[in-house]
TIGUDO-967285 format. One record per atom (N, C-alpha, C, CB): residue number from 0; chain; atom name; x, y negated, z negated. Coordinates in nm, 2 decimals. Glycine has a CB too. Layout:
BEGIN
nr,kette,atom,px,py,pz
NUM,A,CA,X,Y,Z
...
This chain:
BEGIN
nr,kette,atom,px,py,pz
0,A,N,-0.91,4.13,3.77
0,A,CA,-0.78,4.06,3.78
0,A,C,-0.80,3.93,3.86
0,A,CB,-0.68,4.15,3.86
1,A,N,-0.74,3.82,3.80
1,A,CA,-0.74,3.69,3.87
1,A,C,-0.65,3.70,3.99
1,A,CB,-0.70,3.58,3.78
2,A,N,-0.69,3.63,4.10
2,A,CA,-0.61,3.62,4.22
2,A,C,-0.59,3.47,4.26
2,A,CB,-0.68,3.70,4.34
3,A,N,-0.48,3.44,4.32
3,A,CA,-0.46,3.30,4.36
3,A,C,-0.53,3.26,4.50
3,A,CB,-0.31,3.27,4.37
4,A,N,-0.60,3.15,4.50
4,A,CA,-0.66,3.10,4.62
4,A,C,-0.62,2.95,4.64
4,A,CB,-0.82,3.11,4.60
5,A,N,-0.62,2.91,4.76
5,A,CA,-0.60,2.77,4.80
5,A,C,-0.75,2.73,4.83
5,A,CB,-0.50,2.75,4.92
6,A,N,-0.79,2.61,4.77
6,A,CA,-0.92,2.56,4.79
6,A,C,-0.91,2.42,4.84
6,A,CB,-1.00,2.57,4.66
7,A,N,-0.99,2.39,4.94
7,A,CA,-0.99,2.25,5.00
7,A,C,-1.13,2.22,5.05
7,A,CB,-0.89,2.24,5.11
8,A,N,-1.15,2.09,5.09
8,A,CA,-1.28,2.05,5.14
8,A,C,-1.29,2.05,5.29
8,A,CB,-1.30,1.91,5.09
9,A,N,-1.21,2.13,5.35
9,A,CA,-1.22,2.14,5.50
9,A,C,-1.09,2.10,5.57
9,A,CB,-1.33,2.07,5.55
10,A,N,-1.01,2.02,5.50
10,A,CA,-0.89,1.97,5.56
10,A,C,-0.78,1.97,5.45
10,A,CB,-0.90,1.83,5.63
11,A,N,-0.69,2.06,5.46
11,A,CA,-0.59,2.07,5.35
11,A,C,-0.50,1.95,5.34
11,A,CB,-0.50,2.19,5.37
12,A,N,-0.49,1.87,5.44
12,A,CA,-0.40,1.75,5.44
12,A,C,-0.47,1.64,5.36
12,A,CB,-0.37,1.70,5.58
13,A,N,-0.60,1.65,5.34
13,A,CA,-0.67,1.55,5.26
13,A,C,-0.68,1.59,5.11
13,A,CB,-0.81,1.53,5.31
14,A,N,-0.63,1.71,5.08
14,A,CA,-0.63,1.76,4.95
14,A,C,-0.66,1.90,4.93
14,A,CB,-0.72,1.68,4.86
15,A,N,-0.59,1.97,4.85
15,A,CA,-0.61,2.11,4.82
15,A,C,-0.57,2.14,4.68
15,A,CB,-0.54,2.20,4.92
16,A,N,-0.62,2.25,4.62
16,A,CA,-0.58,2.28,4.49
16,A,C,-0.56,2.43,4.48
16,A,CB,-0.68,2.24,4.38
17,A,N,-0.49,2.48,4.38
17,A,CA,-0.46,2.62,4.35
17,A,C,-0.56,2.66,4.25
17,A,CB,-0.31,2.64,4.31
18,A,N,-0.63,2.77,4.28
18,A,CA,-0.73,2.82,4.19
18,A,C,-0.71,2.97,4.16
18,A,CB,-0.88,2.80,4.24
19,A,N,-0.72,3.01,4.04
19,A,CA,-0.71,3.15,4.00
19,A,C,-0.85,3.20,3.96
19,A,CB,-0.60,3.17,3.88
20,A,N,-0.90,3.29,4.04
20,A,CA,-1.03,3.34,4.02
20,A,C,-1.04,3.49,4.05
20,A,CB,-1.13,3.26,4.11
21,A,N,-1.15,3.55,4.02
21,A,CA,-1.17,3.69,4.05
21,A,C,-1.21,3.72,4.19
21,A,CB,-1.28,3.75,3.96
22,A,N,-1.28,3.62,4.26
22,A,CA,-1.32,3.64,4.40
22,A,C,-1.33,3.50,4.46
22,A,CB,-1.45,3.72,4.41
23,A,N,-1.35,3.50,4.59
23,A,CA,-1.36,3.37,4.67
23,A,C,-1.47,3.28,4.62
23,A,CB,-1.37,3.40,4.82
24,A,N,-1.59,3.34,4.59
24,A,CA,-1.70,3.26,4.55
24,A,C,-1.67,3.19,4.42
24,A,CB,-1.83,3.34,4.54
25,A,N,-1.61,3.26,4.33
25,A,CA,-1.58,3.20,4.20
25,A,C,-1.47,3.09,4.22
25,A,CB,-1.53,3.31,4.10
26,A,N,-1.38,3.12,4.31
26,A,CA,-1.27,3.01,4.33
26,A,C,-1.34,2.88,4.38
26,A,CB,-1.17,3.06,4.44
27,A,N,-1.43,2.89,4.47
27,A,CA,-1.50,2.77,4.51
27,A,C,-1.57,2.70,4.40
27,A,CB,-1.60,2.80,4.63
28,A,N,-1.64,2.77,4.32
28,A,CA,-1.72,2.72,4.20
28,A,C,-1.62,2.65,4.10
28,A,CB,-1.80,2.82,4.13
29,A,N,-1.51,2.72,4.07
29,A,CA,-1.41,2.66,3.98
29,A,C,-1.36,2.53,4.03
29,A,CB,-1.30,2.77,3.95
30,A,N,-1.32,2.53,4.16
30,A,CA,-1.27,2.41,4.21
30,A,C,-1.37,2.29,4.21
30,A,CB,-1.22,2.43,4.36
31,A,N,-1.49,2.32,4.24
31,A,CA,-1.60,2.22,4.24
31,A,C,-1.61,2.16,4.10
31,A,CB,-1.73,2.28,4.29
32,A,N,-1.61,2.24,4.00
32,A,CA,-1.63,2.20,3.86
32,A,C,-1.51,2.13,3.80
32,A,CB,-1.67,2.32,3.77
33,A,N,-1.38,2.18,3.84
33,A,CA,-1.26,2.13,3.77
33,A,C,-1.18,2.03,3.84
33,A,CB,-1.18,2.25,3.74
34,A,N,-1.20,2.01,3.97
34,A,CA,-1.10,1.93,4.05
34,A,C,-1.17,1.80,4.08
34,A,CB,-1.06,2.00,4.17
35,A,N,-1.11,1.69,4.03
35,A,CA,-1.17,1.56,4.04
35,A,C,-1.18,1.50,4.18
35,A,CB,-1.08,1.46,3.96
36,A,N,-1.08,1.53,4.27
36,A,CA,-1.09,1.47,4.40
36,A,C,-1.20,1.53,4.49
36,A,CB,-0.96,1.49,4.47
37,A,N,-1.25,1.65,4.46
37,A,CA,-1.35,1.71,4.54
37,A,C,-1.48,1.63,4.53
37,A,CB,-1.37,1.86,4.50
38,A,N,-1.52,1.60,4.41
38,A,CA,-1.64,1.52,4.39
38,A,C,-1.63,1.38,4.45
38,A,CB,-1.68,1.52,4.24
39,A,N,-1.51,1.32,4.43
39,A,CA,-1.48,1.19,4.48
39,A,C,-1.49,1.19,4.64
39,A,CB,-1.35,1.14,4.44
40,A,N,-1.43,1.29,4.70
40,A,CA,-1.43,1.31,4.84
40,A,C,-1.57,1.32,4.90
40,A,CB,-1.35,1.42,4.89
41,A,N,-1.66,1.39,4.82
41,A,CA,-1.80,1.41,4.86
41,A,C,-1.88,1.28,4.85
41,A,CB,-1.86,1.51,4.77
42,A,N,-1.84,1.18,4.77
42,A,CA,-1.91,1.06,4.75
42,A,C,-2.05,1.08,4.71
42,A,CB,-1.90,0.98,4.88
43,A,N,-2.08,1.18,4.63
43,A,CA,-2.21,1.20,4.59
43,A,C,-2.29,1.29,4.68
43,A,CB,-2.29,1.07,4.56
44,A,N,-2.23,1.32,4.80
44,A,CA,-2.30,1.40,4.90
44,A,C,-2.25,1.54,4.89
44,A,CB,-2.27,1.34,5.04
45,A,N,-2.32,1.63,4.96
45,A,CA,-2.28,1.77,4.96
45,A,C,-2.15,1.78,5.04
45,A,CB,-2.39,1.86,5.02
46,A,N,-2.06,1.86,5.00
46,A,CA,-1.94,1.89,5.08
46,A,C,-1.91,2.04,5.07
46,A,CB,-1.82,1.80,5.02
47,A,N,-1.86,2.09,5.19
47,A,CA,-1.83,2.23,5.19
47,A,C,-1.69,2.25,5.13
47,A,CB,-1.83,2.28,5.34
48,A,N,-1.68,2.34,5.04
48,A,CA,-1.55,2.37,4.98
48,A,C,-1.51,2.51,5.02
48,A,CB,-1.56,2.36,4.82
49,A,N,-1.40,2.52,5.09
49,A,CA,-1.35,2.65,5.13
49,A,C,-1.24,2.70,5.05
49,A,CB,-1.31,2.65,5.28
50,A,N,-1.23,2.84,5.04
50,A,CA,-1.13,2.90,4.96
50,A,C,-1.07,3.01,5.04
50,A,CB,-1.18,2.96,4.82
51,A,N,-0.94,3.03,5.03
51,A,CA,-0.86,3.13,5.10
51,A,C,-0.77,3.20,5.01
51,A,CB,-0.79,3.07,5.23
52,A,N,-0.77,3.33,5.01
52,A,CA,-0.68,3.41,4.92
52,A,C,-0.54,3.39,4.98
52,A,CB,-0.72,3.56,4.92
53,A,N,-0.45,3.36,4.89
53,A,CA,-0.31,3.34,4.93
53,A,C,-0.24,3.48,4.95
53,A,CB,-0.23,3.27,4.81
54,A,N,-0.14,3.48,5.04
54,A,CA,-0.08,3.61,5.07
54,A,C,-0.03,3.69,4.95
54,A,CB,0.04,3.58,5.17
55,A,N,-0.05,3.82,4.95
55,A,CA,-0.02,3.90,4.84
55,A,C,0.13,3.90,4.80
55,A,CB,-0.05,4.05,4.87
56,A,N,0.22,3.88,4.90
56,A,CA,0.36,3.88,4.88
56,A,C,0.41,3.75,4.80
56,A,CB,0.44,3.89,5.01
57,A,N,0.32,3.66,4.79
57,A,CA,0.35,3.53,4.72
57,A,C,0.29,3.53,4.58
57,A,CB,0.30,3.41,4.80
58,A,N,0.21,3.62,4.54
58,A,CA,0.14,3.62,4.42
58,A,C,0.23,3.60,4.29
58,A,CB,0.05,3.74,4.40
59,A,N,0.34,3.67,4.29
59,A,CA,0.43,3.66,4.17
59,A,C,0.47,3.51,4.15
59,A,CB,0.55,3.75,4.19
60,A,N,0.50,3.44,4.26
60,A,CA,0.53,3.30,4.25
60,A,C,0.42,3.22,4.19
60,A,CB,0.58,3.25,4.39
61,A,N,0.30,3.24,4.25
61,A,CA,0.18,3.16,4.21
61,A,C,0.14,3.18,4.07
61,A,CB,0.06,3.18,4.30
62,A,N,0.16,3.31,4.02
62,A,CA,0.13,3.34,3.88
62,A,C,0.22,3.27,3.78
62,A,CB,0.14,3.49,3.86
63,A,N,0.34,3.23,3.82
63,A,CA,0.42,3.15,3.73
63,A,C,0.37,3.01,3.71
63,A,CB,0.57,3.15,3.79
64,A,N,0.29,2.96,3.80
64,A,CA,0.24,2.83,3.80
64,A,C,0.11,2.82,3.72
64,A,CB,0.22,2.77,3.94
65,A,N,0.04,2.94,3.71
65,A,CA,-0.09,2.95,3.64
65,A,C,-0.08,2.91,3.49
65,A,CB,-0.15,3.09,3.65
66,A,N,-0.19,2.87,3.43
66,A,CA,-0.20,2.85,3.29
66,A,C,-0.19,2.99,3.23
66,A,CB,-0.33,2.78,3.24
67,A,N,-0.07,3.02,3.16
67,A,CA,-0.04,3.15,3.12
67,A,C,-0.14,3.21,3.02
67,A,CB,0.09,3.16,3.06
68,A,N,-0.20,3.12,2.93
68,A,CA,-0.29,3.16,2.83
68,A,C,-0.42,3.20,2.90
68,A,CB,-0.32,3.05,2.73
69,A,N,-0.47,3.12,3.00
69,A,CA,-0.59,3.15,3.07
69,A,C,-0.57,3.28,3.16
69,A,CB,-0.64,3.03,3.16
70,A,N,-0.46,3.29,3.22
70,A,CA,-0.42,3.41,3.30
70,A,C,-0.43,3.53,3.22
70,A,CB,-0.29,3.39,3.36
71,A,N,-0.37,3.53,3.10
71,A,CA,-0.37,3.65,3.01
71,A,C,-0.51,3.69,2.97
71,A,CB,-0.29,3.62,2.89
72,A,N,-0.60,3.59,2.95
72,A,CA,-0.74,3.61,2.90
72,A,C,-0.84,3.63,3.02
72,A,CB,-0.79,3.50,2.82
73,A,N,-0.78,3.62,3.15
73,A,CA,-0.86,3.64,3.27
73,A,C,-0.97,3.52,3.28
73,A,CB,-0.93,3.77,3.27
74,A,N,-0.93,3.40,3.24
74,A,CA,-1.02,3.29,3.25
74,A,C,-0.99,3.22,3.38
74,A,CB,-1.00,3.19,3.13
75,A,N,-1.08,3.21,3.47
75,A,CA,-1.06,3.14,3.60
75,A,C,-1.03,2.99,3.57
75,A,CB,-1.19,3.15,3.69
76,A,N,-0.94,2.93,3.65
76,A,CA,-0.90,2.80,3.63
76,A,C,-0.83,2.74,3.76
76,A,CB,-0.80,2.78,3.51
77,A,N,-0.82,2.61,3.76
77,A,CA,-0.76,2.54,3.88
77,A,C,-0.63,2.47,3.83
77,A,CB,-0.86,2.44,3.94
78,A,N,-0.54,2.46,3.93
78,A,CA,-0.42,2.38,3.91
78,A,C,-0.44,2.27,4.02
78,A,CB,-0.28,2.46,3.93
79,A,N,-0.47,2.15,3.97
79,A,CA,-0.51,2.04,4.07
79,A,C,-0.39,1.99,4.15
79,A,CB,-0.57,1.93,3.99
80,A,N,-0.27,2.00,4.09
80,A,CA,-0.15,1.94,4.16
80,A,C,-0.03,2.04,4.14
80,A,CB,-0.12,1.80,4.10
81,A,N,-0.03,2.15,4.22
81,A,CA,0.08,2.24,4.21
81,A,C,0.21,2.18,4.26
81,A,CB,0.05,2.37,4.28
82,A,N,0.32,2.23,4.23
82,A,CA,0.45,2.18,4.28
82,A,C,0.46,2.18,4.43
82,A,CB,0.57,2.26,4.22
83,A,N,0.51,2.07,4.49
83,A,CA,0.52,2.06,4.63
83,A,C,0.67,2.05,4.68
83,A,CB,0.44,1.93,4.68
84,A,N,0.69,2.09,4.80
84,A,CA,0.83,2.08,4.86
84,A,C,0.88,1.94,4.85
84,A,CB,0.83,2.13,5.00
85,A,N,1.00,1.92,4.80
85,A,CA,1.06,1.79,4.79
85,A,C,1.09,1.72,4.93
85,A,CB,1.19,1.80,4.72
86,A,N,1.09,1.80,5.03
86,A,CA,1.12,1.75,5.17
86,A,C,0.99,1.72,5.25
86,A,CB,1.20,1.84,5.25
87,A,N,0.90,1.82,5.26
87,A,CA,0.78,1.80,5.34
87,A,C,0.66,1.76,5.27
87,A,CB,0.76,1.92,5.42
88,A,N,0.66,1.79,5.14
88,A,CA,0.54,1.75,5.05
88,A,C,0.43,1.86,5.05
88,A,CB,0.48,1.63,5.11
89,A,N,0.45,1.97,5.12
89,A,CA,0.35,2.07,5.11
89,A,C,0.37,2.16,4.99
89,A,CB,0.34,2.16,5.24
90,A,N,0.27,2.21,4.93
90,A,CA,0.29,2.31,4.82
90,A,C,0.28,2.45,4.88
90,A,CB,0.19,2.29,4.71
91,A,N,0.39,2.52,4.86
91,A,CA,0.41,2.66,4.91
91,A,C,0.51,2.72,4.82
91,A,CB,0.44,2.66,5.06
92,A,N,0.55,2.84,4.85
92,A,CA,0.66,2.90,4.77
92,A,C,0.79,2.82,4.78
92,A,CB,0.68,3.05,4.81
93,A,N,0.84,2.78,4.67
93,A,CA,0.96,2.69,4.67
93,A,C,1.08,2.77,4.61
93,A,CB,0.94,2.56,4.59
94,A,N,1.20,2.73,4.66
94,A,CA,1.32,2.78,4.60
94,A,C,1.36,2.71,4.47
94,A,CB,1.44,2.78,4.70
95,A,N,1.47,2.75,4.41
95,A,CA,1.51,2.68,4.28
95,A,C,1.54,2.53,4.30
95,A,CB,1.63,2.75,4.23
96,A,N,1.56,2.49,4.42
96,A,CA,1.58,2.34,4.44
96,A,C,1.45,2.27,4.48
96,A,CB,1.68,2.32,4.55
97,A,N,1.34,2.34,4.48
97,A,CA,1.21,2.27,4.51
97,A,C,1.19,2.25,4.65
97,A,CB,1.21,2.14,4.44
98,A,N,1.25,2.34,4.74
98,A,CA,1.24,2.32,4.89
98,A,C,1.17,2.45,4.94
98,A,CB,1.37,2.29,4.95
99,A,N,1.08,2.43,5.04
99,A,CA,1.02,2.55,5.10
99,A,C,1.11,2.62,5.21
99,A,CB,0.89,2.51,5.17
100,A,N,1.07,2.74,5.25
100,A,CA,1.14,2.81,5.35
100,A,C,1.16,2.73,5.48
100,A,CB,1.08,2.95,5.38
101,A,N,1.05,2.67,5.52
101,A,CA,1.05,2.59,5.65
101,A,C,1.16,2.48,5.65
101,A,CB,0.92,2.53,5.68
102,A,N,1.16,2.41,5.54
102,A,CA,1.26,2.30,5.53
102,A,C,1.40,2.35,5.50
102,A,CB,1.22,2.21,5.41
103,A,N,1.42,2.47,5.44
103,A,CA,1.55,2.53,5.42
103,A,C,1.62,2.56,5.55
103,A,CB,1.53,2.65,5.34
104,A,N,1.54,2.59,5.65
104,A,CA,1.59,2.63,5.78
104,A,C,1.60,2.51,5.87
104,A,CB,1.50,2.74,5.85
105,A,N,1.58,2.39,5.82
105,A,CA,1.59,2.27,5.91
105,A,C,1.47,2.25,5.99
105,A,CB,1.71,2.28,5.99
106,A,N,1.36,2.31,5.95
106,A,CA,1.23,2.30,6.03
106,A,C,1.22,2.40,6.14
106,A,CB,1.23,2.16,6.08
107,A,N,1.31,2.49,6.15
107,A,CA,1.30,2.59,6.26
107,A,C,1.21,2.70,6.21
107,A,CB,1.44,2.65,6.30
108,A,N,1.15,2.77,6.31
108,A,CA,1.05,2.88,6.28
108,A,C,1.13,2.99,6.21
108,A,CB,0.99,2.94,6.41
109,A,N,1.07,3.05,6.12
109,A,CA,1.13,3.17,6.04
109,A,C,1.11,3.30,6.12
109,A,CB,1.07,3.18,5.90
């Protein structure tokens, strides 16, 4: 089963992508091969790419963003630019208006 991971080069604010893979090692490899900004950020040098499994309670949301054909066939893949919150710009679970939980509450802790 494919699982959703967030993959970045060490600093999510400099760029991150959503990857669907079978395990964390595969997620890192998929991101390295498929995501253009990772190689550009490395500038031809080695760069550490980290992957983190997204929370299980959010998986249903992330699966709606996946390439449905690849998901059905269990083909690992990356979404280079997933939808982001219209207010803060972070990509996370969004409501029907494109706003995250944090911004919905006026920036107060949930």
